[in-house]
C-alpha positions as a Markdown table, in Angstrom:
| # | Residue | x | y | z |
|---|---|---|---|---|
| 1 | Met | -28.3 | -69.7 | 48.7 |
| 2 | Met | -31.2 | -70.4 | 46.4 |
| 3 | Met | -31.3 | -72.2 | 43.1 |
| 4 | Asn | -33.5 | -73.0 | 40.2 |
| 5 | Pro | -36.2 | -75.5 | 41.3 |
| 6 | Ala | -34.9 | -77.9 | 38.6 |
| 7 | Trp | -31.6 | -78.2 | 40.5 |
| 8 | Lys | -31.5 | -80.3 | 43.7 |
| 9 | Lys | -29.0 | -79.3 | 46.3 |
| 10 | Gln | -26.3 | -81.9 | 47.0 |
| 11 | Val | -23.9 | -81.7 | 50.0 |
| 12 | Ile | -21.1 | -84.1 | 50.4 |
| 13 | Glu | -19.6 | -84.4 | 53.9 |
| 14 | Leu | -15.9 | -85.6 | 54.1 |
| 15 | Arg | -13.9 | -85.7 | 57.2 |
| 16 | Pro | -10.4 | -84.2 | 57.4 |
| 17 | Gly | -7.8 | -86.9 | 56.6 |
| 18 | Thr | -10.1 | -88.7 | 54.1 |
| 19 | Arg | -8.0 | -90.0 | 51.2 |
| 20 | Ile | -9.5 | -89.7 | 47.7 |
| 21 | Thr | -8.0 | -91.6 | 44.8 |
| 22 | Gly | -9.2 | -90.8 | 41.3 |
| 23 | Lys | -10.7 | -93.8 | 39.5 |
| 24 | Trp | -9.2 | -92.9 | 36.1 |
| 25 | His | -6.1 | -90.8 | 36.7 |
| 26 | Leu | -5.2 | -92.4 | 40.1 |
| 27 | Asn | -4.1 | -89.1 | 41.6 |
| 28 | Lys | -4.4 | -89.1 | 45.4 |
| 29 | Tyr | -5.8 | -86.2 | 47.5 |
| 30 | Thr | -6.0 | -85.8 | 51.3 |
| 31 | Ile | -8.9 | -83.8 | 52.6 |
| 32 | Gln | -7.9 | -81.1 | 55.1 |
| 33 | Lys | -11.0 | -79.0 | 55.7 |
| 34 | Lys | -14.3 | -77.9 | 54.1 |
| 35 | Leu | -14.2 | -74.5 | 52.4 |
| 36 | Gly | -17.9 | -74.2 | 51.5 |
| 37 | Ala | -20.9 | -75.8 | 49.9 |
| 38 | Gly | -23.3 | -74.8 | 47.1 |
| 39 | Ala | -26.2 | -76.1 | 45.1 |
| 40 | Ile | -24.1 | -78.5 | 43.2 |
| 41 | Gly | -21.6 | -79.8 | 45.7 |
| 42 | Ala | -19.0 | -79.1 | 48.4 |
| 43 | Val | -15.5 | -77.6 | 48.1 |
| 44 | Tyr | -12.7 | -78.8 | 50.2 |
| 45 | Leu | -9.1 | -77.8 | 50.8 |
| 46 | Cys | -6.9 | -80.8 | 50.1 |
| 47 | Glu | -3.3 | -81.7 | 49.7 |
| 48 | Phe | -1.9 | -82.9 | 46.4 |
| 49 | Glu | 1.8 | -83.8 | 46.0 |
| 50 | Gly | 2.6 | -81.6 | 49.0 |
| 51 | Lys | 0.7 | -78.6 | 47.8 |
| 52 | Pro | -2.7 | -77.1 | 48.6 |
| 53 | Ala | -5.5 | -77.4 | 46.1 |
| 54 | Ala | -9.3 | -77.0 | 46.1 |
| 55 | Leu | -11.4 | -80.1 | 45.4 |
| 56 | Lys | -15.1 | -79.9 | 44.5 |
| 57 | Ile | -17.1 | -83.1 | 44.8 |
| 58 | Ser | -20.8 | -83.9 | 44.0 |
| 59 | Glu | -23.3 | -86.7 | 43.2 |
| 60 | Lys | -24.5 | -84.6 | 40.2 |
| 61 | Gly | -22.1 | -85.7 | 37.5 |
| 62 | Thr | -23.9 | -83.8 | 34.7 |
| 63 | Ser | -23.8 | -80.6 | 36.7 |
| 64 | Met | -20.1 | -81.0 | 37.4 |
| 65 | Thr | -19.4 | -81.5 | 33.7 |
| 66 | Val | -21.1 | -78.2 | 33.1 |
| 67 | Glu | -18.8 | -76.5 | 35.6 |
| 68 | Val | -15.7 | -78.1 | 34.2 |
| 69 | Asn | -16.7 | -76.9 | 30.8 |
| 70 | Val | -17.0 | -73.4 | 32.2 |
| 71 | Leu | -13.6 | -73.5 | 33.7 |
| 72 | Lys | -12.2 | -74.8 | 30.4 |
| 73 | Ser | -13.9 | -71.9 | 28.6 |
| 74 | Leu | -12.4 | -69.4 | 31.0 |
| 75 | Glu | -8.9 | -70.8 | 30.5 |
| 76 | Lys | -9.3 | -70.1 | 26.8 |
| 77 | Val | -9.8 | -66.4 | 27.3 |
| 78 | Gln | -6.6 | -65.0 | 25.9 |
| 79 | Gly | -4.3 | -63.1 | 28.2 |
| 80 | Asn | -6.5 | -63.3 | 31.2 |
| 81 | Arg | -7.2 | -65.8 | 34.0 |
| 82 | Leu | -10.7 | -65.5 | 35.1 |
| 83 | Gly | -11.5 | -68.5 | 37.3 |
| 84 | Pro | -9.1 | -70.8 | 39.1 |
| 85 | Ser | -6.9 | -73.1 | 37.0 |
| 86 | Leu | -8.3 | -76.6 | 36.5 |
| 87 | Leu | -5.9 | -79.3 | 37.6 |
| 88 | Asp | -7.8 | -82.6 | 37.4 |
| 89 | Val | -11.2 | -84.1 | 36.6 |
| 90 | Asp | -12.1 | -87.6 | 37.8 |
| 91 | Asp | -14.5 | -89.9 | 39.7 |
| 92 | Trp | -14.1 | -91.3 | 43.2 |
| 93 | Val | -15.5 | -94.7 | 44.3 |
| 94 | Thr | -16.3 | -94.4 | 47.9 |
| 95 | Pro | -15.8 | -97.2 | 50.4 |
| 96 | Ala | -19.5 | -97.8 | 50.2 |
| 97 | Gly | -19.3 | -98.3 | 46.5 |
| 98 | Asn | -20.9 | -95.0 | 45.4 |
| 99 | Val | -19.4 | -93.1 | 42.5 |
| 100 | Leu | -18.9 | -89.3 | 43.0 |
| 101 | Ser | -17.6 | -86.8 | 40.5 |
| 102 | Phe | -15.0 | -84.3 | 41.4 |
| 103 | Tyr | -12.6 | -81.8 | 40.0 |
| 104 | Val | -9.6 | -80.1 | 41.4 |
| 105 | Met | -8.7 | -76.5 | 41.1 |
| 106 | Glu | -5.9 | -74.1 | 41.9 |
| 107 | Tyr | -6.3 | -73.0 | 45.6 |
| 108 | Leu | -6.2 | -69.2 | 45.7 |
| 109 | Gln | -5.1 | -67.6 | 48.9 |
| 110 | Gly | -6.0 | -64.0 | 49.7 |
| 111 | Glu | -8.4 | -61.8 | 51.6 |
| 112 | Thr | -12.0 | -60.7 | 51.2 |
| 113 | Leu | -12.8 | -57.6 | 49.3 |
| 114 | Ala | -14.2 | -55.9 | 52.4 |
| 115 | His | -11.1 | -56.7 | 54.5 |
| 116 | Phe | -8.7 | -55.4 | 51.8 |
| 117 | Ile | -10.6 | -52.1 | 51.3 |
| 118 | Gly | -11.0 | -51.7 | 55.1 |
| 119 | Thr | -7.2 | -52.1 | 55.5 |
| 120 | His | -5.9 | -50.3 | 52.4 |
| 121 | Gly | -8.5 | -47.6 | 51.9 |
| 122 | Lys | -11.4 | -46.5 | 49.7 |
| 123 | Asp | -9.1 | -45.5 | 46.7 |
| 124 | Trp | -9.1 | -49.2 | 45.8 |
| 125 | Ile | -12.8 | -49.3 | 45.3 |
| 126 | Gly | -12.6 | -47.9 | 41.8 |
| 127 | Val | -9.7 | -50.1 | 40.9 |
| 128 | Phe | -11.5 | -53.3 | 41.9 |
| 129 | Met | -14.7 | -52.1 | 40.1 |
| 130 | Val | -12.8 | -51.8 | 36.9 |
| 131 | Gln | -11.0 | -55.1 | 37.4 |
| 132 | Leu | -14.3 | -56.9 | 38.0 |
| 133 | Leu | -16.1 | -55.3 | 35.1 |
| 134 | Glu | -13.2 | -56.2 | 32.8 |
| 135 | Asp | -13.5 | -59.8 | 33.9 |
| 136 | Leu | -17.2 | -59.8 | 33.5 |
| 137 | Glu | -16.8 | -58.3 | 30.0 |
| 138 | Arg | -14.5 | -61.2 | 29.0 |
| 139 | Leu | -16.9 | -63.8 | 30.5 |
| 140 | His | -19.9 | -62.4 | 28.7 |
| 141 | Arg | -18.1 | -62.4 | 25.4 |
| 142 | Thr | -17.7 | -66.2 | 25.7 |
| 143 | Gly | -21.5 | -66.6 | 26.1 |
| 144 | Trp | -21.6 | -67.2 | 29.8 |
| 145 | Ile | -23.1 | -65.2 | 32.7 |
| 146 | Phe | -21.6 | -65.5 | 36.2 |
| 147 | Gly | -25.1 | -65.9 | 37.8 |
| 148 | Asp | -24.1 | -66.3 | 41.5 |
| 149 | Leu | -21.9 | -63.3 | 41.7 |
| 150 | Lys | -21.4 | -62.5 | 45.3 |
| 151 | Ala | -18.7 | -61.4 | 47.8 |
| 152 | Glu | -18.1 | -65.0 | 48.9 |
| 153 | Asn | -17.1 | -66.0 | 45.4 |
| 154 | Leu | -14.4 | -63.3 | 45.1 |
| 155 | Ile | -11.0 | -63.0 | 46.7 |
| 156 | Val | -8.2 | -60.4 | 46.5 |
| 157 | Val | -4.8 | -61.9 | 45.9 |
| 158 | Ser | -1.6 | -59.9 | 46.3 |
| 159 | Ser | 1.4 | -59.0 | 44.2 |
| 160 | Pro | -0.2 | -57.0 | 42.7 |
| 161 | Pro | -3.7 | -56.8 | 44.3 |
| 162 | Arg | -6.1 | -58.4 | 42.0 |
| 163 | Ile | -9.7 | -59.7 | 42.2 |
| 164 | Arg | -10.0 | -63.4 | 41.4 |
| 165 | Trp | -13.0 | -65.7 | 41.2 |
| 166 | Val | -13.0 | -68.7 | 43.5 |
| 167 | Asp | -16.2 | -70.5 | 42.4 |
| 168 | Val | -18.0 | -70.4 | 39.1 |
| 169 | Gly | -20.6 | -73.0 | 40.0 |
| 170 | Gly | -23.5 | -70.6 | 39.2 |
| 171 | Thr | -22.2 | -69.7 | 35.8 |
| 172 | Thr | -25.1 | -70.1 | 33.2 |
| 173 | Arg | -25.3 | -69.9 | 29.4 |
| 174 | Ala | -26.6 | -66.6 | 28.2 |
| 175 | Gly | -30.3 | -66.6 | 27.6 |
| 176 | Arg | -31.1 | -69.4 | 30.0 |
| 177 | Ala | -32.6 | -69.3 | 33.5 |
| 178 | Ile | -30.1 | -68.5 | 36.2 |
| 179 | Lys | -29.5 | -71.9 | 37.9 |
| 180 | Glu | -28.0 | -70.8 | 41.2 |
| 181 | Tyr | -28.3 | -67.5 | 43.1 |
| 182 | Thr | -28.1 | -65.8 | 46.5 |
| 183 | Glu | -31.1 | -63.7 | 47.4 |
| 184 | Phe | -29.3 | -60.5 | 48.5 |
| 185 | Tyr | -27.5 | -60.3 | 45.1 |
| 186 | Asp | -30.5 | -61.5 | 43.0 |
| 187 | Arg | -32.5 | -58.9 | 41.1 |
| 188 | Gly | -35.4 | -61.3 | 41.0 |
| 189 | Tyr | -35.6 | -61.3 | 44.8 |
| 190 | Trp | -35.7 | -57.5 | 44.7 |
| 191 | Gly | -38.3 | -57.4 | 42.0 |
| 192 | Met | -35.8 | -55.4 | 39.8 |
| 193 | Gly | -35.8 | -57.8 | 36.8 |
| 194 | Thr | -36.0 | -61.4 | 35.7 |
| 195 | Arg | -33.6 | -64.3 | 36.4 |
| 196 | Arg | -32.7 | -64.5 | 32.7 |
| 197 | Ala | -29.0 | -65.0 | 32.2 |
| 198 | Glu | -27.8 | -61.7 | 30.7 |
| 199 | Pro | -25.1 | -59.1 | 31.4 |
| 200 | Ser | -27.5 | -56.8 | 33.3 |
| 201 | Tyr | -28.2 | -59.6 | 35.8 |
| 202 | Asp | -24.5 | -59.7 | 36.7 |
| 203 | Leu | -24.3 | -55.9 | 36.8 |
| 204 | Phe | -27.1 | -55.8 | 39.4 |
| 205 | Ala | -25.2 | -58.3 | 41.5 |
| 206 | Phe | -22.0 | -56.2 | 41.0 |
| 207 | Val | -23.7 | -53.3 | 42.8 |
| 208 | Met | -24.7 | -55.6 | 45.7 |
| 209 | Val | -21.1 | -56.9 | 46.0 |
| 210 | Phe | -19.9 | -53.3 | 46.8 |
| 211 | Leu | -22.9 | -52.5 | 49.0 |
| 212 | Asn | -22.2 | -55.7 | 51.0 |
| 213 | Ile | -18.8 | -54.2 | 52.0 |
| 214 | Tyr | -20.6 | -51.5 | 53.9 |
| 215 | Tyr | -23.6 | -53.5 | 55.0 |
| 216 | Pro | -21.9 | -56.8 | 56.1 |
| 217 | Asn | -25.1 | -57.9 | 57.8 |
| 218 | Arg | -27.0 | -57.1 | 54.6 |
| 219 | Phe | -30.6 | -55.9 | 54.6 |
| 220 | Val | -33.9 | -57.2 | 53.3 |
| 221 | Lys | -36.6 | -55.8 | 51.0 |
| 222 | Thr | -39.5 | -54.0 | 52.6 |
| 223 | Gly | -42.8 | -53.8 | 50.7 |
| 224 | Asp | -42.7 | -52.9 | 47.0 |
| 225 | Gln | -40.1 | -50.1 | 47.3 |
| 226 | Ser | -37.0 | -52.0 | 46.4 |
| 227 | Glu | -35.6 | -49.4 | 44.1 |
| 228 | Lys | -36.1 | -46.6 | 46.6 |
| 229 | Leu | -34.5 | -48.7 | 49.4 |
| 230 | Leu | -31.5 | -49.7 | 47.2 |
| 231 | Phe | -30.9 | -46.1 | 46.1 |
| 232 | Lys | -31.1 | -45.0 | 49.7 |
| 233 | Lys | -28.5 | -47.6 | 50.8 |
| 234 | Ile | -26.2 | -46.4 | 48.0 |
| 235 | Asp | -26.5 | -42.7 | 48.9 |
| 236 | His | -25.7 | -43.5 | 52.6 |
| 237 | Val | -22.2 | -44.8 | 51.7 |
| 238 | Lys | -19.9 | -41.9 | 51.4 |
| 239 | Asp | -17.1 | -44.0 | 49.8 |
| 240 | Leu | -19.5 | -44.8 | 46.9 |
| 241 | His | -20.5 | -41.2 | 46.2 |
| 242 | Pro | -18.3 | -40.8 | 43.1 |
| 243 | Tyr | -20.0 | -43.9 | 41.6 |
| 244 | Arg | -23.5 | -43.6 | 43.0 |
| 245 | Asn | -25.3 | -42.5 | 39.8 |
| 246 | Ile | -23.6 | -45.3 | 37.8 |
| 247 | Leu | -24.6 | -47.9 | 40.5 |
| 248 | Lys | -28.2 | -46.7 | 40.4 |
| 249 | Arg | -28.3 | -47.1 | 36.6 |
| 250 | Ala | -27.0 | -50.7 | 37.0 |
| 251 | Val | -29.7 | -51.4 | 39.6 |
| 252 | Lys | -32.3 | -50.3 | 37.1 |
| 253 | Gly | -30.8 | -52.5 | 34.4 |
| 254 | Ser | -29.8 | -49.6 | 32.2 |
| 255 | Tyr | -26.5 | -51.1 | 31.1 |
| 256 | His | -26.5 | -53.7 | 28.3 |
| 257 | Ser | -22.8 | -54.5 | 28.6 |
| 258 | Ser | -20.1 | -54.5 | 31.2 |
| 259 | Ala | -18.0 | -52.4 | 28.8 |
| 260 | Asp | -20.5 | -49.5 | 28.9 |
| 261 | Met | -20.5 | -49.5 | 32.7 |
| 262 | Lys | -16.7 | -49.8 | 32.9 |
| 263 | Arg | -16.3 | -46.7 | 30.7 |
| 264 | Glu | -18.4 | -44.6 | 33.1 |
| 265 | Ile | -16.6 | -45.9 | 36.1 |
| 266 | Ile | -13.2 | -44.9 | 34.6 |
| 267 | Thr | -14.6 | -41.5 | 33.9 |
| 268 | Ala | -15.7 | -41.2 | 37.5 |
| 269 | Ile | -12.3 | -42.3 | 38.8 |
| 270 | Asn | -10.6 | -39.7 | 36.6 |
| 271 | Glu | -12.9 | -37.0 | 38.0 |
| 272 | Val | -12.0 | -38.0 | 41.5 |
| 273 | Lys | -8.3 | -37.8 | 40.7 |
| 274 | Arg | -8.8 | -34.4 | 39.1 |
| 275 | Arg | -10.5 | -33.0 | 42.2 |
| 276 | Gln | -7.9 | -34.5 | 44.5 |
| 277 | Ser | -5.1 | -32.9 | 42.4 |
| 278 | Tyr | -7.0 | -29.5 | 42.4 |
| 279 | His | -7.4 | -29.6 | 46.2 |
| 280 | Arg | -3.7 | -30.5 | 46.7 |
| 281 | Lys | -2.6 | -27.6 | 44.6 |
| 282 | Lys | -5.0 | -25.3 | 46.3 |
| 283 | Ser | -3.7 | -26.4 | 49.8 |
| 284 | Lys | 0.0 | -25.8 | 48.7 |
| 285 | Leu | -0.9 | -22.3 | 47.4 |
| 286 | Ser | -2.7 | -21.4 | 50.5 |
| 287 | Leu | 0.3 | -22.5 | 52.7 |
| 288 | His | 2.7 | -20.5 | 50.5 |
| 289 | Gln | 0.6 | -17.4 | 50.8 |
| 290 | His | 0.3 | -17.8 | 54.5 |
| 291 | Leu | 4.1 | -18.0 | 54.9 |
| 292 | Val | 4.9 | -14.9 | 52.8 |
| 293 | Glu | 2.3 | -12.7 | 54.4 |
| 294 | Pro | 3.4 | -10.5 | 57.4 |
| 295 | Gly | 1.9 | -13.1 | 59.8 |
| 296 | Gly | 3.6 | -15.8 | 57.9 |
| 297 | Ile | 7.0 | -14.1 | 58.2 |
| 298 | Gly | 6.5 | -14.1 | 61.9 |
| 299 | Val | 5.9 | -17.9 | 61.8 |
| 300 | Leu | 9.2 | -18.3 | 59.9 |
| 301 | Ala | 11.0 | -16.2 | 62.4 |
| 302 | Leu | 9.7 | -18.3 | 65.2 |
| 303 | Leu | 10.7 | -21.5 | 63.5 |
| 304 | Phe | 14.2 | -20.1 | 62.9 |
| 305 | Tyr | 14.5 | -19.0 | 66.6 |
| 306 | Leu | 13.5 | -22.4 | 67.8 |
| 307 | Phe | 15.9 | -24.1 | 65.4 |
| 308 | Ser | 18.8 | -21.9 | 66.6 |
| 309 | Leu | 18.1 | -22.9 | 70.2 |
| 310 | Leu | 19.1 | -26.5 | 69.4 |
| 311 | Phe | 22.6 | -25.4 | 68.6 |
| 312 | Gln | 23.3 | -23.2 | 71.6 |
């Protein structure tokens, strides 16, 4: 993970079993294991009142306040839950006397996008594309850009299957410099645009999220032919063929809003369904014609004969 040079990476290491008591609200949390670390702080699975929760802790109080404000903004998006629910915001005074800021979120359990699609099939690709674009559209309307959009920050929860965001730490106000990013998903790294926080920045990363499913080890840029390389990688994934022209336009920064890209994805999905319906009807017609032709009658007779043997 990379970040804006103005942001210093902070990593807090807590051992399993560590007890954290909030300075102001006095809520008690027991650390179970580390879930991950970013440019701002570390996230831990903890237990709170017998239930799992995710606790993010950092020495950067100001940065944590920004993230909390993002989560609060997301909770205000009517009729939709974008990020995890915010449960608590507080400070912790360590045994050494240091004051650390932390906030506690809903702990989302699910599976990775790659694992879900690998298990349930490519038909879910379009569904998740639309879901993610709808969420990005809602986020962008609030004046925020996801920034560090990547596979690790997404999870698929069940009943019904739904993409959820598990970390909004890289979210940046529109118009500012992206504060946190991961090279593979960053259009600046690929030389395909600036690191200005705008919808097209997230839409480039959106493409890389779905490419990462089929290139789990990722790939690096070679020379100055980034566009050619990315187009080639898209073309080589058969499951992405129905969407490849749309994805290429997103790579080039042709979309100014998630809504525009979503409309084209929906059109592509409907075209896939139309073709599938046509081929199913054609297959049924072909089978019917085969059975009623002279050779087909012979097949029916053979089946009848074999069936009759069972009752002799």
